[in-house]
N, C-alpha and C positions, 0 to 999 in steps of 0.2 A: 679573253682567255688569259692574257698577260696579267691583268688585274686579279683574276682568280688565283693564279699561281702565286702572286705576291701575297695574297690573303692567306692561302694555305701555308706559305712559308712563315708568315708572322705567327699564325696559330701554332705551327709546329715548333717554332723557336720558344714561344711562351710555354708550351706544354713541356718541352725539354727542360727549361729553367725550373718549372714547378717540380718535375720529377727529380732533378738534381738536388733541389732544396729539401725534398722529402727524404731522399737517401742520406743527405748530410745530417739532417735532424735526427734520423733514426740511428745513424752511426754515433753521433755525439751522445745521445741518450744511453746507448749500449756501452760505449767506452767509459763514460763517466760513472755509470752504475757499477761497472767492474772495479774501477779505480776507487770509488768511494768505499766499496766493500773491503778492498785490500787495506785501506787506511783506517777502517773502523768508523766511517762517516755515514750519515743518512742522506740519501739523495732527495733533493727538494726540486722537483721539476714537474710542472703541470702535464697532465695527459695531453698528447698532441691532438689538435683539431685539424682535420683534413691532411694529416701527416706532419703538421707544423706545431711546434710548441710556442705558445704565446708569451712565455716568460723565459728569461735568461736561465740557463742551467746552472745549478749550484748544489753543493753538498756541505754539510757541517756536522760537527760532533765535538764532544769534550774528551780530549786525550790527556791523560796525566794531569787533570785539573785545569787544562788550558783549552780555550775555544779554538778549534782548527776549522778553516773554511776553504772550500774550493769554489772558484767563481770565474766569470769572464768579464772583460771590459774592452772598450775601444778607445783609441787615441786618434785625433785628427778628424778632418771632415772631408767629404767628397772623395776624390780620387786618392787623397793622401791618408784616408782612414785605414787604420790597421787594427787587427783583432788580437787580443791577448788572453792567455790563461794564467791564473794566479792561485797561489796558496797563501793563506794568511793565518798567523798564529799570534795570540796575544799573551806575552809574558806577564807573570804576576810576581811581585808588584811592578808598577811602571819603573823603568830603569833609569831614565835620564840620558842614557847612551843612545846616540844615533849613528848609523853607518850606511854606506852603500858599497856593496861588494860585487863587482861585475867583471866579466872577462876582459882582458886587455884586447884592444883592437882600435879601429879607426876612431870610434867614439871617445875612447879614453885619451887617444893622442890629441884630439881636438880640445878636450878639456885641459890637457897639459899645456897646449899652446896658449890657452886663455888664462893660464896661471893657476889652475886648480891643483892643489897639492894632494898627493897620495901618501899613504904610510907604507912602510916596508917592514918585514919581519925578520930579514936576514937569511931566509931560505930562498935562494935564487930561483929555483923551480917554481915556487909559489908566487914570488914577487913578479916573475916574468909572465905568469899565467893570469894574475888577478890585479885589478885596479881597486884599491881600497881607500875610501874616504870616511872620516869619522870626526865627531865633535870632541872626542876624548882619545887622542892618538896613543898616549902612553898606556892608558887603562885597557882600551880595546886591542891594541897591538899585543899586549901581554896575554890577553885572553885568547888570541888565535894560537892555541897550543899546537904542537906538531901533529897530534892525532886528528884534530879538526882540519888542519891544512891538508893532511893526506886524504881525508874524506872528500874535501872540496876538489882536490886534484883528480881523484878517482872518478868522481861524478862528472867532471869536465871531460875526461877521456871517454866516458860513456855517452857523451853527447849533450850533457846538461849545460846549456849555454845561456841561461837566463840570468837575472840579477837578483841577488839577495839584498834586502834592505830593511832597516829598522828606523822608522820615523813615526812620530806622534803615537808612540806606545804600541805600534803594531809591527810585527815581523812579517815580511812578505817575500815570496819567490814569484817572479813574473817572467813569462816567456811568450814571445810572439808566436801566434798559431791558433789552433783550434783543438778542442777535445775530440773532434772527429778523427784526428790523427792518432793512431796507436803509438807512433814514435814519440809524439809529444806527451801522451799520457804516461809512457814508460819513464819519462824524466821526473815525474812527480813523486814517485816512491822514494828514490834517494834524496830528492829535494826536501821531502817531509822529514826524513831522518836528520838532515843537516839543520833544518829549521828548529827542530827540538834541541839539538846540540847548541845552536846559537842562542836559543832561549835560556838554556842552562848557564852559558858563560856570561850573558848579559845580566841575568839575575844575580850571578855572583859578582859582577861589576857593580851592580847597584848596592849590594850588601857591603862591598869593599869601599865604594865611594861614600 
């Protein structure tokens, strides 16, 4: 009898995990579909098999002549594995400018302890809120105009806590979490607007440079 109860418990646990996975997959698809429509992108996600999608969810489209992509990725392995959502925009032409713009916090303090230098723009509110690194400090620092600073601060107050980055010719916004979360999805609308603004200023930097 005890063995039978254990077997039923294992089967019930497996069934619960499958059900939760199906719910998560359906929520991800629905949320990403709505977000893609708001951003003018086309959802690219295979129809689910037994409730699960066998491919990673993503969406893409051309906005103002630039390719914009929504996708997911993971970092780490095993118990340290984390899931991330991201938005990628490719400026045209390639700018030569690279930067990393992230919220101030423990991570930025660790970088400073190891001697990583940030740039400041002279706006204390912005400088206290964001840790900015770039390969062209004078040029990119001047490109962070007050209007863009205000948008970044407003987005942060609204809960947008991911990292904006430009490297290897691609602008990205990445945030830990899942598109199954409506709260995470809500951050990607203001993030997309900021990415477009960052593309404008970095393209201007390229022309200036």
